C-alpha positions, 0 to 999 in steps of 0.5 A: 499499500502506497502513501497516497492510498494510506492518506486517502483511507485516512481522509475517508475515515476522518470524514465519516467519523466527523459526519457521524459525530455531527449526526449524533450532535444534531440528533441529540439536539433535535430529540431533546427539543420537542415531544416524541412524535413531533421530533422524530420527523424534525430529526430526519429532516435535519439529517437529510443534508448529512445523508445525501452525500453519504454513498459518494463519501463511502466510495471516496468520490472526489466530486462528492467531497467537493459538493458535500462541503455545501451540505455543511452550511445548514449545520453551521448556521443552525449551530451558530444561531443556537449558540447566540440566541438560545442560552439553554441549548448552548452546549449542544449547539457548540458541539454542532458548531464544532462538529460541522467545522470538523466535517468541513475540514475533513472534506477539504482534507479529502479534496487535498489528498485526491488532488491530481498532480499538475505537470511542471510548468502549468499554473493553477489558473489554467483550470 
């Protein structure tokens, strides 16, 4: 096994671990916020942006890593809003904020690992 495949495997594990952490934080926040029948639907709705890129992330598709960075925005906005506006939920909101940043960083790391090497003399602006 070469160094590139080792880094790719590490990036995939980090990304999936961060997504799992974010999903657990979101589920904990939404399940404690409302009575049982109502919060199950809300929890599933909140997890949709996290579940959409999952098949491509499991396969390690570079394109999925790129567009999955856009799926982080709802969680970041939710966490930031709750940290500022809801003192009772600051702990779990801070965890969501941290987990969303960790997921974003792991996605960017996965993109950097899978970046193709440029031929010598070709500038980055040629894309």
